[in-house]
GUPA-394052 format. One record per atom (N, C-alpha, C, CB): atom name; x, y, z. Coordinates in nm, 2 decimals, padded with zeros to 4 digits. Glycine has a CB too. Layout:
N
<rec atomo="CA" x="X" y="Y" z="Z"/>
...
This chain:
81
<rec atomo="N" x="-01.53" y="-02.14" z="-23.10"/>
<rec atomo="CA" x="-01.65" y="-02.10" z="-23.17"/>
<rec atomo="C" x="-01.61" y="-02.01" z="-23.29"/>
<rec atomo="CB" x="-01.75" y="-02.03" z="-23.07"/>
<rec atomo="N" x="-01.70" y="-01.99" z="-23.37"/>
<rec atomo="CA" x="-01.68" y="-01.91" z="-23.49"/>
<rec atomo="C" x="-01.74" y="-01.77" z="-23.47"/>
<rec atomo="CB" x="-01.74" y="-01.98" z="-23.62"/>
<rec atomo="N" x="-01.68" y="-01.67" z="-23.53"/>
<rec atomo="CA" x="-01.73" y="-01.53" z="-23.53"/>
<rec atomo="C" x="-01.74" y="-01.49" z="-23.68"/>
<rec atomo="CB" x="-01.64" y="-01.44" z="-23.45"/>
<rec atomo="N" x="-01.85" y="-01.44" z="-23.72"/>
<rec atomo="CA" x="-01.87" y="-01.37" z="-23.85"/>
<rec atomo="C" x="-01.92" y="-01.23" z="-23.83"/>
<rec atomo="CB" x="-01.97" y="-01.45" z="-23.94"/>
<rec atomo="N" x="-01.85" y="-01.14" z="-23.90"/>
<rec atomo="CA" x="-01.89" y="-01.00" z="-23.89"/>
<rec atomo="C" x="-01.93" y="-00.96" z="-24.03"/>
<rec atomo="CB" x="-01.78" y="-00.90" z="-23.83"/>
<rec atomo="N" x="-02.06" y="-00.92" z="-24.05"/>
<rec atomo="CA" x="-02.11" y="-00.89" z="-24.18"/>
<rec atomo="C" x="-02.16" y="-00.75" z="-24.19"/>
<rec atomo="CB" x="-02.22" y="-00.99" z="-24.22"/>
<rec atomo="N" x="-02.11" y="-00.67" z="-24.29"/>
<rec atomo="CA" x="-02.16" y="-00.54" z="-24.32"/>
<rec atomo="C" x="-02.20" y="-00.55" z="-24.47"/>
<rec atomo="CB" x="-02.05" y="-00.43" z="-24.30"/>
<rec atomo="N" x="-02.26" y="-00.44" z="-24.52"/>
<rec atomo="CA" x="-02.30" y="-00.44" z="-24.66"/>
<rec atomo="C" x="-02.18" y="-00.46" z="-24.75"/>
<rec atomo="CB" x="-02.37" y="-00.31" z="-24.70"/>
<rec atomo="N" x="-02.05" y="-00.42" z="-24.70"/>
<rec atomo="CA" x="-01.93" y="-00.42" z="-24.79"/>
<rec atomo="C" x="-01.83" y="-00.52" z="-24.75"/>
<rec atomo="CB" x="-01.87" y="-00.29" z="-24.79"/>
<rec atomo="N" x="-01.84" y="-00.58" z="-24.63"/>
<rec atomo="CA" x="-01.73" y="-00.66" z="-24.57"/>
<rec atomo="C" x="-01.79" y="-00.79" z="-24.51"/>
<rec atomo="CB" x="-01.65" y="-00.58" z="-24.47"/>
<rec atomo="N" x="-01.72" y="-00.90" z="-24.53"/>
<rec atomo="CA" x="-01.76" y="-01.02" z="-24.46"/>
<rec atomo="C" x="-01.63" y="-01.08" z="-24.39"/>
<rec atomo="CB" x="-01.83" y="-01.13" z="-24.55"/>
<rec atomo="N" x="-01.62" y="-01.07" z="-24.26"/>
<rec atomo="CA" x="-01.50" y="-01.12" z="-24.19"/>
<rec atomo="C" x="-01.54" y="-01.25" z="-24.12"/>
<rec atomo="CB" x="-01.45" y="-01.02" z="-24.09"/>
<rec atomo="N" x="-01.45" y="-01.35" z="-24.11"/>
<rec atomo="CA" x="-01.47" y="-01.48" z="-24.06"/>
<rec atomo="C" x="-01.35" y="-01.52" z="-23.97"/>
<rec atomo="CB" x="-01.50" y="-01.58" z="-24.17"/>
<rec atomo="N" x="-01.38" y="-01.56" z="-23.85"/>
<rec atomo="CA" x="-01.27" y="-01.61" z="-23.76"/>
<rec atomo="C" x="-01.32" y="-01.74" z="-23.70"/>
<rec atomo="CB" x="-01.25" y="-01.51" z="-23.64"/>
<rec atomo="N" x="-01.23" y="-01.84" z="-23.70"/>
<rec atomo="CA" x="-01.27" y="-01.98" z="-23.67"/>
<rec atomo="C" x="-01.24" y="-02.02" z="-23.52"/>
<rec atomo="CB" x="-01.21" y="-02.07" z="-23.76"/>
<rec atomo="N" x="-01.14" y="-01.97" z="-23.46"/>
<rec atomo="CA" x="-01.10" y="-02.02" z="-23.33"/>
<rec atomo="C" x="-01.11" y="-01.91" z="-23.22"/>
<rec atomo="CB" x="-00.96" y="-02.06" z="-23.33"/>
<rec atomo="N" x="-01.23" y="-01.85" z="-23.20"/>
<rec atomo="CA" x="-01.26" y="-01.75" z="-23.11"/>
<rec atomo="C" x="-01.30" y="-01.81" z="-22.97"/>
<rec atomo="CB" x="-01.37" y="-01.65" z="-23.16"/>
<rec atomo="N" x="-01.24" y="-01.76" z="-22.86"/>
<rec atomo="CA" x="-01.27" y="-01.81" z="-22.73"/>
<rec atomo="C" x="-01.37" y="-01.72" z="-22.65"/>
<rec atomo="CB" x="-01.15" y="-01.84" z="-22.65"/>
<rec atomo="N" x="-01.38" y="-01.60" z="-22.70"/>
<rec atomo="CA" x="-01.47" y="-01.50" z="-22.62"/>
<rec atomo="C" x="-01.50" y="-01.39" z="-22.72"/>
<rec atomo="CB" x="-01.40" y="-01.45" z="-22.50"/>
<rec atomo="N" x="-01.63" y="-01.34" z="-22.71"/>
<rec atomo="CA" x="-01.67" y="-01.22" z="-22.79"/>
<rec atomo="C" x="-01.74" y="-01.13" z="-22.69"/>
<rec atomo="CB" x="-01.76" y="-01.26" z="-22.91"/>
<rec atomo="N" x="-01.71" y="-01.00" z="-22.70"/>
<rec atomo="CA" x="-01.78" y="-00.90" z="-22.62"/>
<rec atomo="C" x="-01.85" y="-00.80" z="-22.72"/>
<rec atomo="CB" x="-01.68" y="-00.82" z="-22.53"/>
<rec atomo="N" x="-01.98" y="-00.78" z="-22.69"/>
<rec atomo="CA" x="-02.06" y="-00.70" z="-22.78"/>
<rec atomo="C" x="-02.12" y="-00.58" z="-22.71"/>
<rec atomo="CB" x="-02.17" y="-00.79" z="-22.85"/>
<rec atomo="N" x="-02.14" y="-00.47" z="-22.78"/>
<rec atomo="CA" x="-02.20" y="-00.35" z="-22.72"/>
<rec atomo="C" x="-02.35" y="-00.36" z="-22.74"/>
<rec atomo="CB" x="-02.15" y="-00.22" z="-22.78"/>
<rec atomo="N" x="-02.42" y="-00.44" z="-22.65"/>
<rec atomo="CA" x="-02.57" y="-00.45" z="-22.67"/>
<rec atomo="C" x="-02.64" y="-00.33" z="-22.62"/>
<rec atomo="CB" x="-02.62" y="-00.58" z="-22.59"/>
<rec atomo="N" x="-02.77" y="-00.31" z="-22.65"/>
<rec atomo="CA" x="-02.84" y="-00.20" z="-22.60"/>
<rec atomo="C" x="-02.87" y="-00.20" z="-22.45"/>
<rec atomo="CB" x="-02.97" y="-00.19" z="-22.68"/>
<rec atomo="N" x="-02.84" y="-00.32" z="-22.39"/>
<rec atomo="CA" x="-02.86" y="-00.33" z="-22.25"/>
<rec atomo="C" x="-02.72" y="-00.33" z="-22.17"/>
<rec atomo="CB" x="-02.94" y="-00.45" z="-22.21"/>
<rec atomo="N" x="-02.62" y="-00.30" z="-22.24"/>
<rec atomo="CA" x="-02.48" y="-00.30" z="-22.18"/>
<rec atomo="C" x="-02.40" y="-00.41" z="-22.25"/>
<rec atomo="CB" x="-02.49" y="-00.33" z="-22.03"/>
<rec atomo="N" x="-02.27" y="-00.42" z="-22.20"/>
<rec atomo="CA" x="-02.18" y="-00.51" z="-22.26"/>
<rec atomo="C" x="-02.23" y="-00.66" z="-22.24"/>
<rec atomo="CB" x="-02.04" y="-00.50" z="-22.19"/>
<rec atomo="N" x="-02.22" y="-00.73" z="-22.35"/>
<rec atomo="CA" x="-02.27" y="-00.87" z="-22.35"/>
<rec atomo="C" x="-02.15" y="-00.96" z="-22.39"/>
<rec atomo="CB" x="-02.39" y="-00.89" z="-22.45"/>
<rec atomo="N" x="-02.11" y="-01.06" z="-22.30"/>
<rec atomo="CA" x="-02.01" y="-01.15" z="-22.32"/>
<rec atomo="C" x="-02.06" y="-01.28" z="-22.37"/>
<rec atomo="CB" x="-01.92" y="-01.17" z="-22.19"/>
<rec atomo="N" x="-01.99" y="-01.34" z="-22.47"/>
<rec atomo="CA" x="-02.03" y="-01.46" z="-22.53"/>
<rec atomo="C" x="-01.92" y="-01.56" z="-22.52"/>
<rec atomo="CB" x="-02.08" y="-01.45" z="-22.68"/>
<rec atomo="N" x="-01.94" y="-01.68" z="-22.46"/>
<rec atomo="CA" x="-01.84" y="-01.78" z="-22.45"/>
<rec atomo="C" x="-01.89" y="-01.90" z="-22.53"/>
<rec atomo="CB" x="-01.82" y="-01.82" z="-22.30"/>
<rec atomo="N" x="-01.80" y="-02.00" z="-22.56"/>
<rec atomo="CA" x="-01.84" y="-02.12" z="-22.63"/>
<rec atomo="C" x="-01.96" y="-02.19" z="-22.56"/>
<rec atomo="CB" x="-01.73" y="-02.22" z="-22.65"/>
<rec atomo="N" x="-02.05" y="-02.25" z="-22.64"/>
<rec atomo="CA" x="-02.17" y="-02.32" z="-22.59"/>
<rec atomo="C" x="-02.27" y="-02.22" z="-22.53"/>
<rec atomo="CB" x="-02.13" y="-02.42" z="-22.49"/>
<rec atomo="N" x="-02.27" y="-02.10" z="-22.57"/>
<rec atomo="CA" x="-02.37" y="-02.00" z="-22.53"/>
<rec atomo="C" x="-02.50" y="-02.04" z="-22.58"/>
<rec atomo="CB" x="-02.33" y="-01.85" z="-22.57"/>
<rec atomo="N" x="-02.61" y="-02.01" z="-22.50"/>
<rec atomo="CA" x="-02.74" y="-02.04" z="-22.55"/>
<rec atomo="C" x="-02.77" y="-01.96" z="-22.67"/>
<rec atomo="CB" x="-02.85" y="-02.01" z="-22.44"/>
<rec atomo="N" x="-02.87" y="-02.01" z="-22.75"/>
<rec atomo="CA" x="-02.91" y="-01.94" z="-22.87"/>
<rec atomo="C" x="-02.97" y="-01.80" z="-22.83"/>
<rec atomo="CB" x="-03.01" y="-02.02" z="-22.95"/>
<rec atomo="N" x="-02.93" y="-01.69" z="-22.90"/>
<rec atomo="CA" x="-02.98" y="-01.56" z="-22.87"/>
<rec atomo="C" x="-02.98" y="-01.47" z="-22.99"/>
<rec atomo="CB" x="-02.89" y="-01.50" z="-22.75"/>
<rec atomo="N" x="-03.06" y="-01.37" z="-22.98"/>
<rec atomo="CA" x="-03.06" y="-01.26" z="-23.08"/>
<rec atomo="C" x="-03.04" y="-01.13" z="-22.99"/>
<rec atomo="CB" x="-03.20" y="-01.24" z="-23.16"/>
<rec atomo="N" x="-02.93" y="-01.06" z="-23.02"/>
<rec atomo="CA" x="-02.89" y="-00.95" z="-22.94"/>
<rec atomo="C" x="-02.89" y="-00.82" z="-23.02"/>
<rec atomo="CB" x="-02.75" y="-00.97" z="-22.88"/>
<rec atomo="N" x="-02.97" y="-00.72" z="-22.97"/>
<rec atomo="CA" x="-02.97" y="-00.59" z="-23.04"/>
<rec atomo="C" x="-02.84" y="-00.51" z="-23.00"/>
<rec atomo="CB" x="-03.10" y="-00.50" z="-23.00"/>
<rec atomo="N" x="-02.77" y="-00.46" z="-23.10"/>
<rec atomo="CA" x="-02.64" y="-00.39" z="-23.07"/>
<rec atomo="C" x="-02.66" y="-00.24" z="-23.09"/>
<rec atomo="CB" x="-02.54" y="-00.44" z="-23.17"/>
<rec atomo="N" x="-02.58" y="-00.17" z="-23.01"/>
<rec atomo="CA" x="-02.57" y="-00.02" z="-23.03"/>
<rec atomo="C" x="-02.42" y="00.01" z="-23.07"/>
<rec atomo="CB" x="-02.60" y="00.05" z="-22.90"/>
<rec atomo="N" x="-02.40" y="00.13" z="-23.12"/>
<rec atomo="CA" x="-02.27" y="00.17" z="-23.16"/>
<rec atomo="C" x="-02.17" y="00.15" z="-23.04"/>
<rec atomo="CB" x="-02.27" y="00.32" z="-23.20"/>
<rec atomo="N" x="-02.06" y="00.10" z="-23.06"/>
<rec atomo="CA" x="-01.96" y="00.07" z="-22.96"/>
<rec atomo="C" x="-01.85" y="-00.01" z="-23.01"/>
<rec atomo="CB" x="-02.03" y="00.00" z="-22.84"/>
<rec atomo="N" x="-01.79" y="-00.09" z="-22.92"/>
<rec atomo="CA" x="-01.67" y="-00.17" z="-22.95"/>
<rec atomo="C" x="-01.70" y="-00.32" z="-22.94"/>
<rec atomo="CB" x="-01.55" y="-00.13" z="-22.87"/>
<rec atomo="N" x="-01.67" y="-00.39" z="-23.05"/>
<rec atomo="CA" x="-01.68" y="-00.54" z="-23.05"/>
<rec atomo="C" x="-01.53" y="-00.59" z="-23.02"/>
<rec atomo="CB" x="-01.73" y="-00.60" z="-23.18"/>
<rec atomo="N" x="-01.52" y="-00.68" z="-22.92"/>
<rec atomo="CA" x="-01.39" y="-00.74" z="-22.89"/>
<rec atomo="C" x="-01.40" y="-00.89" z="-22.90"/>
<rec atomo="CB" x="-01.34" y="-00.70" z="-22.75"/>
<rec atomo="N" x="-01.29" y="-00.96" z="-22.95"/>
<rec atomo="CA" x="-01.29" y="-01.10" z="-22.94"/>
<rec atomo="C" x="-01.15" y="-01.15" z="-22.91"/>
<rec atomo="CB" x="-01.34" y="-01.16" z="-23.08"/>
<rec atomo="N" x="-01.14" y="-01.27" z="-22.85"/>
<rec atomo="CA" x="-01.01" y="-01.33" z="-22.81"/>
<rec atomo="C" x="-00.99" y="-01.45" z="-22.90"/>
<rec atomo="CB" x="-01.01" y="-01.36" z="-22.66"/>
<rec atomo="N" x="-00.87" y="-01.46" z="-22.95"/>
<rec atomo="CA" x="-00.82" y="-01.58" z="-23.01"/>
<rec atomo="C" x="-00.69" y="-01.61" z="-22.94"/>
<rec atomo="CB" x="-00.79" y="-01.56" z="-23.17"/>
<rec atomo="N" x="-00.69" y="-01.72" z="-22.86"/>
<rec atomo="CA" x="-00.57" y="-01.75" z="-22.78"/>
<rec atomo="C" x="-00.54" y="-01.64" z="-22.69"/>
<rec atomo="CB" x="-00.45" y="-01.77" z="-22.87"/>
<rec atomo="N" x="-00.42" y="-01.59" z="-22.69"/>
<rec atomo="CA" x="-00.38" y="-01.48" z="-22.60"/>
<rec atomo="C" x="-00.40" y="-01.34" z="-22.66"/>
<rec atomo="CB" x="-00.24" y="-01.49" z="-22.55"/>
<rec atomo="N" x="-00.46" y="-01.33" z="-22.78"/>
<rec atomo="CA" x="-00.47" y="-01.21" z="-22.85"/>
<rec atomo="C" x="-00.61" y="-01.16" z="-22.84"/>
<rec atomo="CB" x="-00.43" y="-01.22" z="-23.00"/>
<rec atomo="N" x="-00.63" y="-01.03" z="-22.80"/>
<rec atomo="CA" x="-00.76" y="-00.96" z="-22.80"/>
<rec atomo="C" x="-00.76" y="-00.86" z="-22.91"/>
<rec atomo="CB" x="-00.79" y="-00.90" z="-22.66"/>
<rec atomo="N" x="-00.86" y="-00.86" z="-22.99"/>
<rec atomo="CA" x="-00.88" y="-00.77" z="-23.10"/>
<rec atomo="C" x="-01.01" y="-00.69" z="-23.08"/>
<rec atomo="CB" x="-00.88" y="-00.84" z="-23.24"/>
<rec atomo="N" x="-01.00" y="-00.56" z="-23.11"/>
<rec atomo="CA" x="-01.12" y="-00.47" z="-23.09"/>
<rec atomo="C" x="-01.15" y="-00.40" z="-23.22"/>
<rec atomo="CB" x="-01.09" y="-00.37" z="-22.98"/>
<rec atomo="N" x="-01.28" y="-00.38" z="-23.25"/>
<rec atomo="CA" x="-01.32" y="-00.31" z="-23.37"/>
<rec atomo="C" x="-01.44" y="-00.22" z="-23.33"/>
<rec atomo="CB" x="-01.36" y="-00.40" z="-23.48"/>
<rec atomo="N" x="-01.44" y="-00.09" z="-23.36"/>
<rec atomo="CA" x="-01.56" y="-00.01" z="-23.34"/>
<rec atomo="C" x="-01.66" y="-00.05" z="-23.45"/>
<rec atomo="CB" x="-01.53" y="00.14" z="-23.35"/>
<rec atomo="N" x="-01.79" y="-00.07" z="-23.40"/>
<rec atomo="CA" x="-01.90" y="-00.10" z="-23.49"/>
<rec atomo="C" x="-02.01" y="-00.01" z="-23.47"/>
<rec atomo="CB" x="-01.94" y="-00.25" z="-23.47"/>
<rec atomo="N" x="-02.10" y="00.00" z="-23.57"/>
<rec atomo="CA" x="-02.23" y="00.07" z="-23.56"/>
<rec atomo="C" x="-02.33" y="-00.02" z="-23.50"/>
<rec atomo="CB" x="-02.27" y="00.13" z="-23.70"/>
<rec atomo="N" x="-02.45" y="00.03" z="-23.49"/>
<rec atomo="CA" x="-02.56" y="-00.06" z="-23.43"/>
<rec atomo="C" x="-02.59" y="-00.17" z="-23.53"/>
<rec atomo="CB" x="-02.68" y="00.03" z="-23.40"/>
<rec atomo="N" x="-02.67" y="-00.27" z="-23.48"/>
<rec atomo="CA" x="-02.70" y="-00.38" z="-23.56"/>
<rec atomo="C" x="-02.76" y="-00.49" z="-23.47"/>
<rec atomo="CB" x="-02.58" y="-00.44" z="-23.64"/>
<rec atomo="N" x="-02.74" y="-00.62" z="-23.51"/>
<rec atomo="CA" x="-02.79" y="-00.73" z="-23.44"/>
<rec atomo="C" x="-02.68" y="-00.84" z="-23.44"/>
<rec atomo="CB" x="-02.92" y="-00.78" z="-23.50"/>
<rec atomo="N" x="-02.68" y="-00.92" z="-23.34"/>
<rec atomo="CA" x="-02.59" y="-01.04" z="-23.33"/>
<rec atomo="C" x="-02.68" y="-01.16" z="-23.31"/>
<rec atomo="CB" x="-02.49" y="-01.03" z="-23.22"/>
<rec atomo="N" x="-02.66" y="-01.27" z="-23.38"/>
<rec atomo="CA" x="-02.73" y="-01.39" z="-23.37"/>
<rec atomo="C" x="-02.63" y="-01.50" z="-23.31"/>
<rec atomo="CB" x="-02.79" y="-01.44" z="-23.50"/>
<rec atomo="N" x="-02.66" y="-01.56" z="-23.20"/>
<rec atomo="CA" x="-02.58" y="-01.66" z="-23.15"/>
<rec atomo="C" x="-02.65" y="-01.80" z="-23.16"/>
<rec atomo="CB" x="-02.54" y="-01.63" z="-22.99"/>
<rec atomo="N" x="-02.59" y="-01.89" z="-23.24"/>
<rec atomo="CA" x="-02.66" y="-02.02" z="-23.26"/>
<rec atomo="C" x="-02.55" y="-02.12" z="-23.29"/>
<rec atomo="CB" x="-02.76" y="-02.01" z="-23.37"/>
<rec atomo="N" x="-02.56" y="-02.24" z="-23.22"/>
<rec atomo="CA" x="-02.47" y="-02.35" z="-23.25"/>
<rec atomo="C" x="-02.32" y="-02.32" z="-23.26"/>
<rec atomo="CB" x="-02.52" y="-02.42" z="-23.38"/>
<rec atomo="N" x="-02.28" y="-02.24" z="-23.16"/>
<rec atomo="CA" x="-02.13" y="-02.21" z="-23.15"/>
<rec atomo="C" x="-02.09" y="-02.11" z="-23.26"/>
<rec atomo="CB" x="-02.05" y="-02.33" z="-23.15"/>
<rec atomo="N" x="-02.18" y="-02.04" z="-23.32"/>
<rec atomo="CA" x="-02.14" y="-01.93" z="-23.42"/>
<rec atomo="C" x="-02.20" y="-01.80" z="-23.37"/>
<rec atomo="CB" x="-02.20" y="-01.97" z="-23.56"/>
<rec atomo="N" x="-02.12" y="-01.70" z="-23.37"/>
<rec atomo="CA" x="-02.17" y="-01.56" z="-23.34"/>
<rec atomo="C" x="-02.17" y="-01.49" z="-23.47"/>
<rec atomo="CB" x="-02.08" y="-01.49" z="-23.22"/>
<rec atomo="N" x="-02.28" y="-01.45" z="-23.52"/>
<rec atomo="CA" x="-02.29" y="-01.38" z="-23.64"/>
<rec atomo="C" x="-02.34" y="-01.23" z="-23.61"/>
<rec atomo="CB" x="-02.40" y="-01.45" z="-23.74"/>
<rec atomo="N" x="-02.25" y="-01.14" z="-23.65"/>
<rec atomo="CA" x="-02.28" y="-00.99" z="-23.62"/>
<rec atomo="C" x="-02.31" y="-00.93" z="-23.75"/>
<rec atomo="CB" x="-02.16" y="-00.93" z="-23.55"/>
<rec atomo="N" x="-02.43" y="-00.87" z="-23.76"/>
<rec atomo="CA" x="-02.48" y="-00.79" z="-23.87"/>
<rec atomo="C" x="-02.48" y="-00.65" z="-23.83"/>
<rec atomo="CB" x="-02.62" y="-00.84" z="-23.92"/>
<rec atomo="N" x="-02.40" y="-00.57" z="-23.90"/>
<rec atomo="CA" x="-02.39" y="-00.43" z="-23.86"/>
<rec atomo="C" x="-02.37" y="-00.34" z="-23.99"/>
<rec atomo="CB" x="-02.27" y="-00.40" z="-23.77"/>
<rec atomo="N" x="-02.41" y="-00.22" z="-23.98"/>
<rec atomo="CA" x="-02.40" y="-00.13" z="-24.09"/>
<rec atomo="C" x="-02.25" y="-00.10" z="-24.13"/>
<rec atomo="CB" x="-02.47" y="00.00" z="-24.07"/>
<rec atomo="N" x="-02.16" y="-00.08" z="-24.03"/>
<rec atomo="CA" x="-02.02" y="-00.05" z="-24.05"/>
<rec atomo="C" x="-01.93" y="-00.10" z="-23.94"/>
<rec atomo="CB" x="-02.01" y="00.10" z="-24.07"/>
<rec atomo="N" x="-01.81" y="-00.12" z="-23.98"/>
<rec atomo="CA" x="-01.70" y="-00.16" z="-23.89"/>
<rec atomo="C" x="-01.57" y="-00.08" z="-23.93"/>
<rec atomo="CB" x="-01.68" y="-00.31" z="-23.89"/>
<rec atomo="N" x="-01.50" y="-00.04" z="-23.83"/>
<rec atomo="CA" x="-01.37" y="00.04" z="-23.85"/>
<rec atomo="C" x="-01.26" y="-00.06" z="-23.83"/>
<rec atomo="CB" x="-01.36" y="00.16" z="-23.76"/>
<rec atomo="N" x="-01.19" y="-00.10" z="-23.94"/>
<rec atomo="CA" x="-01.08" y="-00.19" z="-23.94"/>
<rec atomo="C" x="-00.95" y="-00.12" z="-23.92"/>
<rec atomo="CB" x="-01.08" y="-00.28" z="-24.07"/>
């Protein structure tokens, strides 16, 4: 699946993601390929994603994630790279 992380200043794009973990306002939310369409409210926390055997983590601020057609689009005010 694809992962896009969008802030006012940065647009990151990853094409071969196998898992995304998001800090939702209701707790950690895991997204796998073929996930149902969803809009997820995010709180400040850590976004993680897996590409193959590599897991990458980024602290993010609050925002929203949209999951649709095997794309996870994260809209957040800031991300610490």
